[in-house]
C-alpha positions in Angstrom: -135.8 -32.5 114.4 -138.0 -31.6 111.1 -139.3 -28.5 112.5 -136.4 -27.6 113.4 -134.9 -27.9 110.6 -137.6 -26.0 108.6 -136.6 -23.3 110.6 -132.9 -23.5 110.9 -133.0 -23.5 106.8 -135.9 -20.4 107.4 -133.3 -18.6 109.4 -130.8 -19.3 106.6 -132.7 -18.3 104.3 -133.4 -14.8 105.7 -130.5 -14.0 106.6 -128.9 -14.7 103.0 -131.7 -12.4 102.1 -130.9 -9.8 104.1 -127.1 -10.0 102.7 -128.5 -10.0 99.2 -130.7 -7.3 100.1 -127.1 -5.4 101.4 -125.8 -6.2 98.5 -128.2 -4.8 95.8 -128.5 -2.0 98.3 -124.8 -1.2 97.7 -124.8 -1.9 94.1 -127.5 -0.1 93.6 -126.1 3.3 96.1 -122.9 2.9 93.5 -124.4 2.9 90.1 -126.8 5.6 91.2 -123.7 7.7 91.8 -122.2 6.8 88.4 -125.7 7.5 86.7 -125.6 10.9 88.3 -122.0 11.2 88.0 -122.3 11.4 84.2 -125.6 13.1 83.4 -124.5 15.8 86.1 -122.8 19.3 84.7 -119.2 19.0 83.9 -118.6 22.1 86.2 -120.4 20.4 88.9 -118.4 16.9 88.4 -115.4 18.2 88.7 -116.1 19.8 91.4 -117.7 16.9 93.6 -114.9 14.4 91.8 -111.3 16.3 92.7 -108.4 14.7 91.1 -110.1 13.8 87.6 -108.0 13.9 84.3 -110.6 16.3 82.4 -109.6 19.9 83.1 -112.3 22.9 83.1 -112.5 24.6 80.4 -111.6 28.0 79.8 -115.2 30.6 80.3 -114.1 33.4 78.6 -115.4 36.6 80.2 -116.1 40.0 78.9 -112.6 42.4 79.2 -113.3 44.9 82.3 -114.7 48.1 81.2 -112.2 50.6 81.3 -111.9 53.0 84.2 -113.3 56.8 83.7 -109.7 58.0 84.3 -108.8 56.0 81.1 -111.4 57.0 79.0 -111.1 60.7 78.9 -109.1 62.2 76.2 -106.5 64.4 75.7 -107.0 67.4 73.7 -104.4 69.0 71.9 -103.7 72.9 73.4 -104.9 74.6 69.9 -108.1 72.3 69.5 -109.4 73.2 73.3 -112.3 75.9 72.8 -113.5 78.0 75.6 -116.9 78.9 76.3 -116.5 82.2 73.7 -115.2 80.4 71.1 -111.6 78.8 70.1 -108.6 80.0 72.3 -106.5 83.0 70.8 -102.8 82.3 70.3 -100.3 84.2 72.6 -98.2 86.4 70.9 -94.6 87.5 72.1 -94.0 91.4 71.4 -90.2 92.1 71.9 -89.1 94.6 74.5 -87.5 97.9 72.8 -86.1 101.0 74.5 -87.8 104.8 74.4 -86.5 108.3 75.4 -87.2 107.2 79.0 -84.7 104.3 79.1 -81.7 104.9 81.1 -78.4 104.3 79.3 -75.3 103.3 81.6 -71.8 103.5 80.2 -69.3 101.5 82.1 -66.2 102.6 81.1 -63.2 99.9 82.3 -59.6 100.4 82.1 -58.6 96.9 81.4 -54.4 97.6 82.8 -55.8 98.0 86.4 -59.4 97.0 86.5 -60.9 100.3 87.6 -64.3 101.1 86.6 -65.9 104.5 86.2 -70.1 104.8 85.4 -71.9 107.2 83.7 -75.5 108.0 83.7 -76.2 109.6 80.1 -79.2 110.4 77.4 -80.2 107.5 74.9 -78.9 108.1 71.6 -81.5 108.8 68.9 -81.0 106.4 67.0 -81.3 103.4 69.6 -84.9 104.5 70.1 -87.2 101.3 69.2 -84.9 98.8 69.2 -85.1 95.8 70.8 -82.3 93.3 72.2 -81.5 92.0 69.1 -81.1 95.0 67.4 -79.8 97.0 70.1 -77.3 94.6 70.2 -76.7 94.2 66.6 -75.7 97.7 66.9 -73.0 98.1 69.5 -71.0 94.3 67.5 -70.9 97.6 64.4 -69.9 99.9 66.8 -67.0 98.1 68.4 -65.9 96.3 64.9 -65.7 100.4 63.3 -65.3 102.8 66.6 -64.6 106.5 66.0 -61.2 107.7 65.8 -61.5 109.6 69.0 -62.1 106.2 71.0 -59.2 104.4 69.3 -57.4 107.3 70.5 -58.4 106.8 74.0 -57.4 103.4 73.8 -60.9 101.8 73.2 -60.6 97.9 73.0 -64.1 96.1 73.1 -67.5 97.1 74.3 -70.0 94.5 76.5 -73.7 94.6 76.7 -74.5 93.9 80.4 -78.1 94.0 80.8 -81.3 95.4 78.2 -84.4 95.8 79.8 -87.0 99.1 78.3 -86.5 100.9 82.1 -82.1 100.5 82.0 -79.3 99.6 79.6 -75.8 98.8 80.7 -73.0 98.9 78.4 -69.5 98.2 79.3 -66.7 100.3 77.4 -63.5 98.6 77.4 -59.6 100.8 77.1 -56.6 100.1 77.5 -55.6 104.3 78.6 -53.3 105.9 76.8 -50.2 106.3 78.9 -47.8 109.5 79.1 -44.7 108.1 76.9 -41.5 109.9 76.9 -40.4 109.1 72.9 -42.5 108.2 70.2 -42.5 106.5 66.7 -44.5 107.9 63.2 -45.5 105.6 60.8 -47.7 104.8 57.6 -51.2 102.4 57.9 -52.4 102.7 54.4 -51.3 105.9 53.3 -52.2 107.5 57.1 -50.3 108.6 59.6 -50.0 106.8 63.3 -48.4 107.5 66.6 -46.8 104.5 68.1 -45.8 105.4 72.2 -42.2 104.4 72.8 -43.5 100.2 73.2 -44.0 100.3 69.7 -47.2 98.6 70.2 -49.4 100.9 71.7 -50.9 103.5 69.2 -50.7 106.9 70.8 -52.7 108.7 68.4 -54.3 108.2 65.0 -54.4 111.5 62.7 -56.2 112.3 59.3 -52.2 113.3 57.6 -51.9 111.4 54.2 -48.2 110.3 53.4 -48.8 111.3 50.0 -49.3 114.9 51.4 -46.1 115.6 52.8 -42.5 115.8 51.7 -40.7 113.3 50.2 -37.4 113.3 52.2 -40.4 112.7 55.3 -42.1 110.4 53.6 -38.8 108.4 53.8 -38.1 108.7 57.1 -41.9 107.5 58.2 -41.6 105.1 56.0 -38.3 103.4 58.0 -40.4 104.5 61.4 -39.5 108.1 62.1 -38.7 108.8 65.9 -39.5 111.8 68.1 -37.7 112.5 70.8 -40.8 114.2 73.2 -44.1 115.0 73.3 -43.5 119.0 72.0 -41.6 117.7 69.0 -44.5 115.3 68.5 -47.0 117.9 68.6 -44.8 120.8 66.0 -44.7 118.1 64.0 -49.1 117.3 64.0 -49.4 121.3 64.1 -47.2 121.9 61.0 -49.0 119.0 59.0 -52.2 118.6 59.9 -55.0 119.9 57.2 
């Protein structure tokens, strides 16, 4: 019986020892893991133990270098230099008309819309003019046309095209139509003949009212009526100087 008890006691002690060793092994493993976790780098610790309350510190990285096309700087045109030196500026030379320029006059009847186009020699006064100068000259002509043009019924003009090779000017007229009767008036001491409608000028004259007989002056001041074209020509012929 003693031998059996002694053996049983030995078995119990052995089992208790094994159990104690197992417990110590588990405890030692946990302690080792804790120690390893405490002394390993923070980044590895967080990767090993997700869910931890500690946040990974932000790692500042250098900004990415700009791409090559962002490094190309635009150079202002005035600073661009070619192989031969500074870039030369382009100088614009205005186009001008010359003696070889084709001068087209287009006469338009504003009453019926008909047009007649004629090619004439460019007047010497216009040679060498650019567009701006030529248009200014045409405007002056329109503001004070010759008496002969007024008698034809000139109204206005338009510069339709301008180039060194060809210039086109449109002359607008209300051509004087035949009239059965006429009215003679004085404007700025000069005699002017109107058609029977009293609105359309039939003819400007260089006859001065002050040079006419006093009785005739009174008739003209009151608007003198002339019945037909033959009597009008007699009147103009008698008093034209």
